Structures are given as structure tokens and as C-alpha cells.
Steps between C-alpha positions, in 0.01 A plus 500: 500500500653831388261762640322575824130404487213621715490149644846559646327733747217264589671335794472160334737267320653754261554750781681238703713399203600862436594557863696178533677500164580871486495686833601222740767389258643851464485609863595166659383618842425248773210705638344507153548128448265434794223656288315656791289812477743681731869473582611412852813702578745492791494773764688818414800622697409868464189712448301396191499737202240449228447652157304430183523619142330434166705491183387595152740583220486525124680331338524206739855422383767767464877535500623428851197311626132421476188532713617207715833661588314822563246338734760345729747789496236767559355333808837401647630855457200648680602292802876542497521877452321532834762285670303175503640165393276357228399139570183383325285588201157407376416524131157542341457474122214633288550342158319576177348213305725414207822611672790278379596245763865520389503871587336431835773245565766759422339748742484239777865410446595869516317532831677194638838633391436844654376338823820295528708812441306687769511212748120482532258210470176502300278306740142543378310621197186499290401501133195642329418483129282765334348513153682648203516876512443522877870501590808615314678165493580453867486708818695396811435600861771419753493546875818493703572414863822598671638562845640817653818442703482582869743791461241686291217653700313585181548474125830671427762576763264703715694822432332767292698657215689806627668807348838403361398150399621400155263373234615189317354314202625146444556523123380616161145632517202448265634176347178308559266768371704550182544125446120464500470800270747347255337156509151643451607704199736246343802726545858375490786691655877456502577394763166334581299630797400236755275526803677518836246258653669325797447421870702737719536306826874439474576862415289627790679270745838627381390861542363456850815318610712792379327791673184676607239507227219727617264459203470255216243448228479336158399756235249304294193681366562872516875451487780661696338844510188372674705315762702815565178696550381238749833521685481880509156487661610234748805699606320835490803637319620625166700261283755615246569269205774545240395408148857437385544242778205286389620171345321480165593297193543691175255270322239558771557874483462493122170312499363721776582807292346340191169420674490797735534305827681614812721212622457617859135390482544167320474167682791299636470139618847426634615829650465676832527854634653547846578775748822423686661666800783724371773333706406161354450603138836387365483164676144431380586610146806275494296203622240564230760516225640163608158346438390408149179704529675809635807536278377830358371645827536876531441783744245721328426766763444580864237581761509871580337712769181392668178699480387479139436180308635560152723324248723732297683368194820684407498460121800426283480849346506680833128548555264372768180302474262396776405132468136420565327175593420295191151552359326339205634206302807508279549134420194287586532131582867500600481306825 
């Protein structure tokens, strides 16, 4: 059988065959093999941290990943940037009738590979099949469970960003958004643009071991600018960002100029923005650059005086621009 049928969602023989031959085979998880309606997990060592996310992207497959890689990485990153250790995932699939089973297999294998890389286990899931035209191929909802170490009183280090803190981004920005743009429009670049989709747990651990990280967030929808605006409001302070310091690939810059997009507002799926205590900046930056996912990390600005929440971009030509929270939709269906 080459395509998903409505009967695959009936809960009967075909549904069981799909689950056993595809999902159980790909994920290889003991808790899944028991085929219960819920997973029984061991007690956590720290406070439980829970998140959920739904993933829709068009096209489903793109340079650097696919919707499966995206689903695992996105949920894991929501946990780890808050200081939690990601442990378990659930995965729910809404699949359109007629979707190629070979492509579904590829997506499941991508999820399994990303889960192994992140050190998490996919322990429960669900599948639903809808009629043709009621779903754009496949939608995936993942929920993630992690634990917060005892040394953290709350998500993050418990210290609010303060004047003097340095702003760091872990690498080239806007790769994911532009990779989706290129794939959707059949564009080829030299060198090719690939999504940065990746789980960030290892990078976060290296950063926290190196120094005090007061704030950390993954700049997905809304991009780096939106995260900076959120940080400014949290700190109650002005942030100053230097455009020339932003790590941005020439090919990404070129396509943004061609289509009229601002890379500061495009999605990233394997990057983070952090505020780091000034005395620890060099140590944290060095630790990031030793990690594969932080080789191109850069200091892009600083937290200035308290009292007014504002993000000011010092432009490459010597001007200033106030960055606002993202509004509207630039690239729909990117994550």
C-alpha cells in the first residue's frame, strides 16, 4: 500500500498496521511497544516542565530538514532555553488521505533521528486521518516533558537581565525562514541555503556551565527582533543592537533584499538569543564557539539603562531604528 487511506484512521486493522510497521519501527521506544493509551514514566528528579506545540510547514521537506525534524527540535528547544532538561515527547499526527506512506516513513525517521540527537524519548502518540483537502499533507503536534534542576528556582537562572548584560545570538540568523522561502519558490542559491533546524540542549548546557546566562529564548516565529522586544519589556530597559555585528549569510541577505523581508523578523529553528552577565561574556562565547551549533556565535548588543523598554538598532550606515514587536505575517506556514 503506497498511500494513507481513511481506513488508516479507523482504529482497526489498517490503523494498527500503520502504527506497528511505521511509527513503532521508527521510534523503537519501549513505552510505545506496550501499546497502552498512556505512557507510564519514572518519577522526575526535579520540578516538571511541560510544553506543547503544533507544527505546520509548506513545503514539508526542505534543505536542512523536514516537518519531523522541526517538530522534535521546536518542542525540545522550548524546554531547554528555559533551563530544563528535555526528557519525553508525545507526537500526534493529522494525516491527509492519499498522503504517500513513503514520505510519512521519512518524516518518522527524521523525528527519531532528532530525538536521539536531543536525548529525548518519544513515549506516546496518536494518529488521525482526514479526507482529501482537509489537511495540507500532515500536521504534527508534539508535547514535551522535562525537569528543572534543583539549582533553578524558576525557568532561567532566576536573575533578571540587568544593565550591562551582553546580548548574544548563537549563529547566522534567518536561515530557516529563507530556506523555506527558497524551497517554496524553487530558488537555487550558491552556496545553497539550509534550515538551521536542530535541538539546542547540548549548546545550552555548555553555556550554563561557562557563566551566568540571565535570559535565553529561541527566536522562531517573529525572529530575533521579536525576542529582543520581549527581553526589553522583561528587563524594563533599553537594548542597543549593532547591525554590523549580526551574523547573516550573504545569500540570506540577498534573498531578503530581493523579496523585501527583514532578516531580523524571519524564523530560526536552531538558534538562540541570550543575555549574559558582562563578566562572563567571553567565557560563555568561547564555550558556544566550541560547540557545533554555536561556532558562529556573536555579541550583537547590550542592555542599557533601565526605565524605558525599547530596542534600538544602530544601522550599518550610522543611523538608528527602533525595532518593534512583529505584527502580521511575512512567511506563512514556516513552523
